[in-house]
C-alpha positions as CSV (number, residue, x, y, z in Angstrom):
1,M,36.4,-3.0,-2.9
2,L,36.4,-4.6,0.5
3,S,34.2,-3.2,3.2
4,V,34.2,-3.2,7.0
5,E,31.4,-5.5,8.7
6,R,28.0,-3.9,8.9
7,V,27.2,-2.5,12.4
8,L,23.5,-2.1,13.3
9,E,21.9,1.1,14.5
10,P,18.5,1.7,16.1
11,E,15.9,1.4,13.6
12,L,14.0,4.6,14.7
13,M,15.2,8.0,15.7
14,D,12.7,8.8,18.0
15,D,14.1,11.0,20.7
16,A,13.4,14.5,20.4
17,V,16.8,15.8,20.5
18,Q,18.0,13.6,18.1
19,A,15.2,14.1,15.7
20,D,15.6,17.8,16.0
21,A,19.2,17.8,15.3
22,Y,18.7,15.7,12.3
23,A,16.0,18.0,11.1
24,R,18.2,21.2,11.5
25,A,21.2,19.6,9.8
26,D,22.0,20.7,6.0
27,F,20.9,17.6,3.8
28,A,20.0,20.3,1.1
29,A,22.4,18.9,-1.5
30,P,21.6,15.4,-1.4
31,N,17.7,16.1,-1.0
32,A,17.9,18.2,-3.9
33,L,19.7,15.7,-6.0
34,F,17.0,13.2,-5.0
35,C,14.4,15.2,-6.4
36,E,16.2,16.2,-9.6
37,R,17.0,12.5,-10.3
38,L,13.3,11.6,-9.5
39,V,11.7,14.4,-12.1
40,Q,13.8,13.5,-14.9
41,H,11.5,10.6,-15.4
42,A,8.2,11.0,-17.0
43,L,5.6,11.3,-14.2
44,P,1.9,12.0,-14.1
45,E,1.0,15.7,-13.2
46,D,-1.2,14.0,-10.4
47,A,1.1,11.4,-9.6
48,R,0.3,9.5,-6.3
49,V,3.5,9.4,-4.4
50,L,4.5,7.4,-1.4
51,D,7.6,8.4,0.7
52,L,8.7,5.5,3.2
53,G,11.0,6.9,6.0
54,C,10.0,10.6,5.4
55,G,12.0,12.0,8.5
56,P,11.1,15.7,8.9
57,A,9.6,15.5,5.3
58,D,12.2,17.8,3.4
59,I,11.7,15.9,0.2
60,P,7.6,15.7,0.4
61,A,7.7,19.3,1.1
62,R,10.1,20.0,-1.9
63,L,8.0,18.0,-4.1
64,A,4.6,19.7,-3.0
65,A,5.9,23.0,-3.6
66,A,7.0,22.2,-7.0
67,Y,4.4,19.8,-8.2
68,P,1.1,21.2,-6.6
69,R,-1.1,18.1,-8.2
70,F,1.0,15.6,-6.8
71,Q,-0.7,13.5,-4.1
72,L,1.8,13.0,-1.2
73,C,1.7,10.3,1.4
74,A,4.6,10.4,3.8
75,V,5.3,7.8,6.4
76,D,7.7,7.6,9.4
77,G,8.0,5.1,12.4
78,A,9.2,7.9,14.7
79,A,6.5,10.3,16.2
80,A,9.3,12.7,16.9
81,M,10.2,13.0,13.2
82,L,6.5,13.4,12.3
83,S,6.0,15.9,14.7
84,L,8.8,18.1,13.1
85,A,7.4,17.0,9.6
86,G,4.0,18.7,10.4
87,E,5.4,22.0,11.9
88,R,7.5,22.2,8.5
89,L,4.7,21.6,6.4
90,A,2.6,24.1,8.2
91,A,5.1,26.7,8.3
92,E,5.5,26.4,4.5
93,G,1.6,26.3,3.8
94,L,1.7,22.7,2.8
95,A,-0.1,21.0,5.7
96,G,-2.9,20.1,3.5
97,R,-0.7,18.9,0.6
98,V,1.0,16.0,2.4
99,D,-0.7,13.2,4.3
100,L,1.6,12.1,7.4
101,V,1.1,8.6,8.5
102,H,2.7,7.1,11.5
103,G,3.4,3.7,11.2
104,S,6.2,0.5,10.5
105,L,7.0,-1.0,7.4
106,G,5.1,-4.4,7.2
107,S,2.0,-3.1,9.1
108,L,0.9,0.1,7.3
109,E,-2.6,0.7,6.7
110,L,-2.3,1.6,3.2
111,P,-3.8,0.7,0.0
112,Q,-1.8,-2.0,-1.9
113,G,-1.0,-1.6,-5.5
114,F,-2.0,2.0,-5.5
115,F,0.9,4.4,-5.7
116,D,2.5,5.7,-9.0
117,V,5.8,6.4,-7.4
118,V,7.4,4.9,-4.3
119,L,10.3,6.8,-2.7
120,S,12.7,6.4,0.2
121,N,15.5,8.2,1.1
122,S,18.0,7.3,4.1
123,L,15.8,4.7,5.5
124,L,17.6,1.4,4.5
125,H,20.5,1.6,6.6
126,H,18.5,1.9,9.7
127,L,16.7,-1.6,8.9
128,H,17.9,-4.6,10.7
129,D,16.3,-6.7,7.9
130,P,16.4,-4.7,4.8
131,S,13.9,-7.1,3.1
132,V,11.2,-5.1,4.6
133,L,11.6,-2.2,2.7
134,W,11.6,-4.0,-0.8
135,R,8.3,-6.1,0.1
136,E,6.8,-2.7,1.2
137,V,7.8,-1.1,-2.1
138,A,6.4,-4.1,-4.3
139,L,3.0,-4.1,-2.1
140,R,2.5,-0.5,-2.3
141,G,3.3,0.5,-5.8
142,R,0.9,-0.1,-8.8
143,S,2.4,-2.3,-11.8
144,G,4.8,0.1,-13.9
145,A,5.2,2.4,-10.8
146,L,8.5,4.3,-10.4
147,V,10.6,3.4,-7.6
148,Q,13.5,5.4,-6.3
149,V,15.4,4.7,-3.3
150,M,18.7,6.6,-2.0
151,D,20.8,5.8,1.0
152,L,24.3,5.9,2.4
153,R,27.0,3.4,1.2
154,R,29.2,1.9,3.8
155,P,32.7,3.0,3.4
156,P,35.4,0.7,3.0
157,D,37.1,1.3,6.7
158,E,36.8,3.1,9.7
159,A,39.2,5.9,8.4
160,A,37.2,6.5,5.7
161,A,33.9,6.6,7.5
162,R,35.4,9.2,10.0
163,M,36.9,11.1,6.9
164,L,33.3,11.5,5.5
165,V,32.0,12.6,8.9
166,E,34.6,15.5,8.9
167,T,34.1,16.3,5.5
168,H,30.2,16.8,5.8
169,A,29.4,17.3,9.2
170,A,32.3,19.1,10.9
171,H,30.3,21.9,12.1
172,E,27.2,19.9,13.0
173,P,26.4,19.2,16.7
174,S,28.2,16.3,18.3
175,I,24.9,14.1,18.2
176,L,24.5,14.4,14.6
177,R,28.2,13.5,14.0
178,R,27.7,10.7,16.1
179,D,24.6,9.5,14.4
180,F,26.2,10.1,10.9
181,L,29.2,7.9,12.0
182,A,26.7,5.1,13.2
183,S,24.8,5.4,10.0
184,L,28.0,5.0,7.6
185,R,28.5,1.9,9.7
186,A,25.3,0.4,9.5
187,A,25.1,1.4,5.7
188,F,25.0,-1.3,3.0
189,T,27.5,-1.8,0.0
190,P,26.2,-1.5,-3.5
191,E,26.8,-5.3,-3.8
192,E,24.7,-5.9,-0.8
193,V,21.8,-3.9,-2.0
194,A,22.2,-5.8,-5.6
195,Y,21.8,-9.2,-3.3
196,Q,18.7,-7.8,-1.5
197,L,17.0,-6.8,-4.9
198,R,17.9,-10.2,-6.4
199,Q,16.1,-11.9,-3.2
200,A,13.0,-9.7,-3.6
201,G,12.7,-10.5,-7.5
202,L,13.3,-6.8,-8.3
203,H,15.3,-5.7,-11.4
204,F,16.4,-2.2,-10.6
205,D,19.5,-0.2,-11.4
206,I,22.0,0.6,-8.8
207,E,24.4,3.5,-9.2
208,P,26.8,5.0,-6.6
209,V,26.3,8.7,-6.2
210,G,29.0,11.3,-4.9
211,D,31.3,10.0,-2.1
212,R,28.5,8.3,0.1
213,H,25.3,7.4,-1.6
214,V,23.7,5.0,-3.7
215,L,20.8,5.4,-5.8
216,V,18.3,2.6,-6.8
217,T,16.0,3.3,-9.6
218,G,13.4,0.9,-11.5
219,W,9.9,0.0,-12.3
220,L,7.6,-2.5,-10.8
221,P,6.5,-5.1,-13.2
């Protein structure tokens, strides 16, 4: 299927109003699906889990609440997002369960070859150079680590993109509808993600999910 040309968007969502709108939006269904797919795999009870691009930390919060022995590290480059993440975790009594890290891919001060699970949800489309995510995944996960990445996939045309916004964000604030449309334009097709993985030397499965996502799953060599 043909797709419109990719249009870049800002890499960070560090505006306080923008971050707050994102944190208040209803991402319950895709985030729940992400966690459900993750825990279908055999994971250590005390798995060391790294979430790259955690945003307001909905997924780390879900995992921390459901799996009390998981050791969770959540990274984001936007201070505004991490502030909201900290508030969320504190409100749910999970502040001590998730280590929040402010930093950019490629310059993180985290151990190499350490994590049992490396996750990323809705980060890839923000990156102007997607290879930085795949390098970070390979750098931080131990040999045999599970990798799960989910992201938007770019629609075939502008009309399809606008239809997705109306379907999933019709009642959201205008700033969120604007950002959702920009994110759809900036997202990658499954074919482009497959090319990225080949370039990175990673042999992961790629699966279209629902009407707007792509799921990447695999294990590091």
